[in-house]
VOBAFI-779384 format. One record per residue: residue number from 1; x, y, z of N, C-alpha, C, O in turn; residue in three letters. Coordinates in nm, 2 decimals. Atoms other than C-alpha are relative to their C-alpha. Layout:
! VOBAFI-779384
(site NUM, (X, Y, Z), (X, Y, Z), (X, Y, Z), (X, Y, Z), 'ALA')
...
This chain:
! VOBAFI-779384
(site 1, (-0.18, 0.01, -0.10), (-2.38, -5.21, -3.57), (-0.10, -0.05, 0.12), (-0.21, 0.00, 0.14), 'MET')
(site 2, (0.03, 0.05, -0.16), (-2.46, -5.41, -3.23), (0.12, 0.00, 0.09), (0.23, -0.06, 0.08), 'LEU')
(site 3, (-0.07, -0.03, -0.15), (-2.31, -5.30, -2.89), (-0.05, -0.05, 0.09), (-0.17, -0.03, 0.14), 'ILE')
(site 4, (0.05, 0.06, -0.09), (-2.31, -5.52, -2.65), (0.08, 0.06, 0.14), (0.19, 0.12, 0.12), 'ILE')
(site 5, (-0.06, -0.06, -0.09), (-2.24, -5.41, -2.30), (0.02, -0.09, 0.13), (-0.07, -0.08, 0.22), 'ASP')
(site 6, (0.03, 0.05, -0.06), (-2.14, -5.66, -2.09), (0.07, -0.03, 0.18), (0.10, -0.13, 0.25), 'ASP')
(site 7, (-0.05, -0.04, -0.11), (-2.02, -5.52, -1.79), (-0.05, -0.07, 0.12), (0.02, -0.15, 0.20), 'ILE')
(site 8, (0.12, 0.03, -0.10), (-2.32, -5.58, -1.55), (0.04, -0.20, 0.00), (0.06, -0.27, 0.10), 'PRO')
(site 9, (-0.01, 0.13, -0.01), (-2.28, -5.94, -1.65), (0.10, -0.10, 0.09), (0.07, -0.20, 0.16), 'ASN')
(site 10, (-0.11, 0.06, -0.05), (-1.97, -6.03, -1.54), (0.05, -0.13, -0.09), (-0.03, -0.20, -0.16), 'GLY')
(site 11, (-0.07, 0.10, 0.08), (-1.70, -6.28, -1.72), (-0.04, -0.11, 0.04), (-0.06, -0.11, 0.16), 'MET')
(site 12, (0.02, 0.16, -0.02), (-1.78, -6.67, -1.72), (-0.14, 0.01, 0.10), (-0.15, -0.09, 0.17), 'GLY')
(site 13, (0.13, 0.04, -0.11), (-2.14, -6.62, -1.50), (-0.09, -0.07, -0.08), (-0.17, -0.14, -0.03), 'ARG')
(site 14, (0.11, 0.07, 0.10), (-2.33, -6.75, -1.82), (0.05, -0.16, -0.02), (-0.04, -0.25, -0.04), 'SER')
(site 15, (-0.04, 0.14, 0.06), (-2.11, -7.07, -1.89), (0.08, 0.04, -0.12), (0.15, -0.03, -0.19), 'GLY')
(site 16, (-0.13, -0.01, 0.12), (-1.91, -6.86, -2.15), (0.08, 0.08, 0.05), (0.05, 0.14, 0.16), 'GLU')
(site 17, (-0.09, -0.13, -0.07), (-1.65, -6.64, -2.09), (-0.07, 0.14, -0.04), (-0.02, 0.24, 0.02), 'TRP')
(site 18, (0.07, -0.10, 0.01), (-1.88, -6.36, -2.22), (-0.16, -0.05, -0.06), (-0.18, -0.14, -0.14), 'PHE')
(site 19, (0.16, 0.00, 0.01), (-2.28, -6.32, -2.24), (-0.05, -0.05, -0.14), (-0.12, -0.14, -0.18), 'THR')
(site 20, (0.07, -0.01, 0.17), (-2.35, -6.27, -2.62), (0.06, -0.17, -0.04), (-0.03, -0.22, -0.11), 'TYR')
(site 21, (-0.05, 0.16, 0.02), (-2.16, -6.66, -2.67), (-0.09, -0.03, -0.02), (-0.14, -0.04, -0.14), 'GLN')
(site 22, (0.11, 0.08, -0.04), (-2.44, -6.82, -2.53), (-0.10, 0.00, -0.09), (-0.19, -0.08, -0.06), 'ALA')
(site 23, (0.09, -0.04, 0.08), (-2.66, -6.68, -2.83), (0.03, -0.01, -0.12), (-0.05, 0.03, -0.20), 'PHE')
(site 24, (-0.04, 0.04, 0.15), (-2.49, -6.77, -3.12), (0.04, 0.14, -0.06), (0.06, 0.12, -0.18), 'ASP')
(site 25, (0.00, -0.13, 0.09), (-2.44, -6.38, -3.23), (0.12, 0.13, 0.04), (0.15, 0.16, 0.16), 'ILE')
(site 26, (-0.14, -0.07, 0.00), (-2.14, -6.16, -3.26), (0.00, 0.15, -0.03), (-0.01, 0.20, -0.14), 'GLU')
(site 27, (-0.01, -0.12, -0.01), (-2.12, -5.81, -3.16), (0.12, 0.08, -0.09), (0.24, 0.04, -0.11), 'PRO')
(site 28, (-0.10, -0.11, 0.07), (-1.95, -5.49, -3.36), (0.10, 0.03, 0.11), (0.22, 0.03, 0.08), 'ASP')
(site 29, (-0.07, -0.07, -0.10), (-1.82, -5.36, -3.03), (-0.08, -0.07, 0.13), (-0.20, -0.08, 0.15), 'ILE')
(site 30, (0.04, 0.05, -0.14), (-1.81, -5.51, -2.68), (0.05, 0.03, 0.08), (0.18, 0.03, 0.08), 'LEU')
(site 31, (-0.04, -0.13, -0.10), (-1.79, -5.30, -2.37), (0.03, -0.14, 0.07), (-0.03, -0.23, 0.03), 'CYS')
(site 32, (-0.05, 0.07, -0.09), (-1.61, -5.53, -2.09), (0.09, 0.14, 0.11), (0.15, 0.25, 0.09), 'ILE')
(site 33, (-0.08, -0.10, -0.12), (-1.48, -5.40, -1.76), (0.05, -0.13, 0.13), (0.01, -0.24, 0.09), 'GLY')
(site 34, (-0.09, 0.07, -0.09), (-1.31, -5.61, -1.46), (0.05, 0.06, 0.13), (0.17, 0.09, 0.12), 'LYS')
(site 35, (-0.04, -0.04, -0.11), (-1.29, -5.49, -1.09), (0.08, -0.07, 0.05), (0.06, -0.19, 0.08), 'GLY')
(site 36, (-0.09, 0.10, -0.06), (-0.98, -5.61, -0.94), (0.01, 0.03, 0.19), (0.06, -0.06, 0.27), 'PHE')
(site 37, (-0.04, -0.05, -0.08), (-1.00, -5.41, -0.62), (-0.04, -0.10, 0.11), (0.02, -0.12, 0.22), 'GLY')
(site 38, (0.10, 0.05, -0.15), (-1.27, -5.62, -0.42), (-0.09, 0.15, 0.07), (-0.18, 0.11, 0.15), 'GLY')
(site 39, (0.01, -0.09, -0.07), (-1.37, -5.26, -0.30), (0.06, 0.08, 0.08), (0.01, 0.16, 0.16), 'GLY')
(site 40, (-0.10, -0.04, -0.10), (-1.08, -5.19, -0.13), (0.10, 0.08, -0.06), (0.17, 0.14, 0.02), 'LEU')
(site 41, (-0.12, -0.11, 0.05), (-0.84, -5.00, -0.36), (-0.08, 0.04, -0.16), (-0.15, -0.05, -0.21), 'VAL')
(site 42, (0.09, -0.08, 0.13), (-1.00, -4.78, -0.69), (0.09, -0.06, -0.13), (0.14, 0.03, -0.20), 'PRO')
(site 43, (-0.07, 0.07, 0.11), (-0.82, -5.04, -0.97), (-0.11, -0.07, -0.06), (-0.20, -0.13, 0.00), 'ILE')
(site 44, (0.10, 0.09, 0.12), (-1.01, -5.18, -1.26), (0.08, -0.02, -0.15), (0.16, 0.06, -0.19), 'ALA')
(site 45, (-0.05, -0.01, 0.13), (-0.91, -5.27, -1.60), (-0.15, 0.01, -0.08), (-0.26, -0.04, -0.04), 'ALA')
(site 46, (0.11, -0.02, 0.08), (-1.14, -5.16, -1.91), (0.08, -0.01, -0.12), (0.01, 0.00, -0.23), 'TRP')
């Protein structure tokens, strides 16, 4: 089982939507997150 935590990398920073796509692998579980508040308000998506 391959579990990838893509939260620290940020979406789109590797040239792909998710970092694992640049390495031709397919995870069983992908953990993603995105903060929307810019540090001003406690809002996020998981």
